[in-house]
C-alpha positions in Angstrom: -260.3 -113.1 37.9 -263.3 -113.4 40.1 -266.4 -115.5 39.1 -268.8 -113.0 37.7 -272.0 -114.8 36.7 -275.2 -114.0 38.6 -276.8 -116.8 40.6 -280.4 -117.3 41.8 -281.0 -119.9 44.4 -284.8 -120.2 44.4 -286.2 -122.8 42.0 -289.6 -121.2 42.6 -288.4 -117.7 41.4 -286.8 -119.2 38.3 -290.0 -121.2 37.5 -292.1 -118.1 37.8 -289.8 -116.3 35.3 -290.2 -119.1 32.8 -294.0 -119.2 33.2 -294.3 -115.6 32.3 -293.4 -116.6 28.7 -296.3 -118.2 26.9 -294.1 -120.2 24.6 -292.4 -121.8 27.6 -295.5 -122.7 29.5 -296.1 -125.9 27.5 -292.6 -127.0 28.5 -292.9 -126.5 32.3 -294.4 -129.3 34.4 -297.1 -128.0 36.7 -295.2 -126.6 39.8 -296.7 -125.3 43.0 -295.3 -124.3 46.4 -295.7 -127.0 49.0 -298.7 -126.7 51.3 -301.6 -129.0 52.2 -304.0 -127.5 49.6 -301.4 -127.7 46.8 -300.5 -131.2 47.8 -304.1 -132.2 47.5 -304.5 -130.4 44.2 -301.4 -132.0 42.7 -302.2 -135.6 43.8 -305.8 -135.2 42.5 -304.3 -134.4 39.0 -301.1 -136.5 38.8 -300.1 -140.0 39.7 -296.5 -139.0 40.3 -295.4 -135.8 42.1 -291.9 -134.7 43.1 -291.3 -132.9 46.4 -288.1 -130.9 46.1 -286.4 -128.0 48.1 -286.6 -124.6 46.4 -282.8 -124.3 47.0 -280.1 -126.9 46.7 -278.6 -129.0 43.9 -277.4 -132.4 43.0 -280.8 -134.1 43.5 -280.4 -134.0 47.3 -283.6 -134.2 49.4 -285.9 -134.9 46.4 -288.8 -137.2 47.3 -291.0 -138.9 44.7 -294.6 -139.4 45.7 -296.5 -142.2 43.9 -300.3 -142.3 44.1 -301.4 -145.9 44.7 -304.8 -147.6 44.7 -304.8 -147.3 48.5 -302.8 -144.3 49.8 -299.4 -143.0 48.7 -295.8 -144.2 48.5 -292.8 -142.0 48.9 -289.2 -142.7 47.7 -286.1 -140.9 48.7 -283.0 -142.3 46.9 -284.0 -146.0 47.1 -285.8 -145.9 50.4 -289.6 -146.3 50.2 -292.4 -145.6 52.7 -296.2 -146.0 52.6 -298.9 -143.6 53.9 -302.5 -144.7 53.9 -303.9 -141.2 53.9 -303.1 -137.8 52.6 -303.0 -136.4 56.1 -300.3 -138.8 57.1 -298.3 -138.1 53.9 -298.6 -134.3 54.6 -297.5 -134.7 58.2 -294.3 -136.5 57.1 -293.4 -134.0 54.4 -294.1 -131.1 56.7 -291.1 -132.1 58.8 -288.8 -131.2 55.8 -290.6 -128.0 54.9 -290.3 -126.7 58.5 -286.6 -126.0 57.7 -286.9 -124.5 54.2 -289.6 -124.1 51.5 -290.3 -126.9 49.1 -292.0 -127.3 45.7 -294.3 -129.8 44.3 -293.7 -130.7 40.6 -295.7 -133.0 38.3 -293.6 -136.1 37.6 -292.5 -136.7 34.1 -291.9 -140.3 33.0 -288.4 -140.0 31.7 -287.4 -141.5 28.4 -285.0 -144.5 28.8 -281.9 -145.6 27.1 -281.1 -149.3 27.5 -283.6 -149.4 30.3 -282.1 -146.5 32.3 -284.0 -143.2 32.7 -282.1 -140.1 31.5 -282.5 -136.4 31.3 -280.5 -133.8 29.3 -278.4 -130.9 30.4 -278.3 -128.0 28.0 -275.4 -125.7 28.8 -275.8 -122.1 27.7 -273.0 -119.5 28.1 -272.6 -115.9 27.1 -269.8 -114.6 25.0 -267.9 -111.4 25.9 -270.0 -109.7 23.3 -273.2 -110.6 25.3 -274.5 -113.3 23.0 -276.0 -116.5 24.4 -274.6 -119.7 22.9 -275.7 -123.3 23.7 -272.2 -124.7 24.2 -272.9 -128.3 25.1 -275.6 -131.0 25.4 -275.0 -134.1 27.4 -277.1 -136.6 29.3 -277.5 -137.7 32.9 -278.3 -141.4 33.0 -279.9 -142.5 36.2 -279.5 -145.7 38.2 -282.6 -147.9 37.9 -284.7 -147.4 41.0 -283.2 -144.1 42.0 -285.3 -140.9 42.3 -282.8 -138.5 40.6 -280.4 -138.9 37.6 -277.7 -136.7 39.1 -274.1 -137.7 39.0 -273.8 -137.5 42.8 -276.9 -139.7 43.1 -275.1 -142.6 41.3 -276.0 -141.5 37.8 -273.5 -141.3 35.0 -272.9 -138.8 32.2 -273.5 -139.7 28.6 -273.1 -138.2 25.1 -276.3 -136.7 23.8 -276.3 -138.3 20.4 -275.4 -141.8 21.6 -277.9 -141.7 24.5 -280.7 -140.7 22.2 -279.7 -143.4 19.7 -279.8 -145.9 22.5 -283.3 -144.6 23.3 -284.4 -145.5 19.8 -284.2 -142.1 18.0 -283.0 -142.0 14.4 -280.3 -139.6 13.2 -282.6 -137.1 11.6 -284.8 -137.0 14.7 -281.7 -136.5 17.0 -280.6 -133.6 14.8 -284.0 -131.9 15.2 -284.0 -132.5 18.9 -280.5 -131.0 19.3 -281.4 -127.9 17.3 -284.6 -127.4 19.3 -282.9 -127.8 22.7 -280.1 -125.4 21.7 -282.7 -122.8 20.7 -284.6 -123.4 23.9 -281.4 -122.8 25.9 -280.7 -119.5 24.2 -284.4 -118.4 24.7 -284.2 -119.2 28.4 -281.0 -117.1 28.6 -282.8 -114.1 27.1 -285.7 -114.7 29.5 -283.4 -114.6 32.5 -281.7 -111.5 31.2 -285.0 -109.6 31.4 -285.2 -110.3 35.1 -281.7 -109.8 36.3 -278.4 -108.6 34.9 -275.1 -110.4 35.0 -276.0 -113.9 33.9 -273.1 -115.6 32.0 -274.1 -119.3 32.2 -277.1 -121.5 32.7 -277.7 -125.2 32.8 -281.1 -126.4 31.8 -282.2 -129.8 33.0 -284.6 -131.1 30.3 -286.6 -134.3 30.4 -288.0 -136.0 27.3 -291.2 -137.9 28.0 -292.3 -141.1 26.2 -293.6 -139.0 23.3 -290.3 -137.1 22.9 -291.7 -133.8 24.2 -289.1 -131.7 26.1 -289.9 -130.5 29.7 -287.7 -128.0 31.5 -287.4 -129.5 35.0 -285.1 -126.9 36.4 -282.6 -124.1 35.4 -279.3 -124.0 37.3 -277.5 -120.7 37.5 -274.2 -122.3 38.6 -274.3 -125.7 36.9 -271.7 -128.4 37.8 -269.2 -129.0 35.0 -266.4 -130.9 36.8 -268.1 -134.4 36.2 -267.5 -133.8 32.4 -263.8 -134.4 33.0 -264.7 -138.1 33.5 -266.0 -138.5 29.9 -263.5 -140.1 27.6 -263.9 -137.3 25.1 -262.7 -134.1 26.9 -264.0 -131.9 24.0 -267.2 -130.9 25.8 -265.4 -130.0 29.0 -262.8 -128.0 27.2 -265.4 -126.1 25.2 -267.4 -125.2 28.3 -264.2 -124.1 30.3 -263.0 -122.0 27.3 -266.2 -119.9 27.7 -266.2 -120.1 31.5 -262.7 -118.6 31.8 -264.1 -115.4 30.3 -266.1 -114.9 33.5 -263.7 -116.3 36.0 -264.7 -119.9 36.3 -262.1 -122.6 35.9 -263.8 -125.8 37.0 
């Protein structure tokens, strides 16, 4: 059976879909297309801004920009560079955007578990009856000093409940977060259905800030699932694959 879930490559397109829903707006970090005017606007408002390609996955080619007392510092993976002026920063970033469009996104200070930043993947899949179900929640725990938490950027996968426990959340709070995130995943599924037919799976990347507020960083229309094989408990992987096989995905 052929893989039959729709995919959308552009992060900008998916962000615009989400922003049309008023109830989602408070969960979306400010995001603008990269140009000099928008770079100026974002750095006037935020001390940390992410520069990321509108297409691509795995945290590749993401650059973090930190506003400093004098100038700006960029970080790609663990490589840092300093730029005294906005013009110099822009000229450097422009080299990347000459090949494909980029976004600017307000940086969210990720919650930490045992000193390591993490974000959450909410996996939502559609049954054969057309109902969206949040089938799995797990965490991506970043390497200290890295820009992205992704598995192929040196991050590791974790269990949702144990990661939140390590981050200082109590059981009742973890249960509330889990319910809210699952509902958010289903709502995003309905939102995407209004724009295009044929979606069967989505993977929401959600950050919790220091106050515990969820922020949707990105929605993946063909999320990676193979790294889940490396978790000791194979239950999450088996659950996702049992749904995925209905639309032709086996790994």
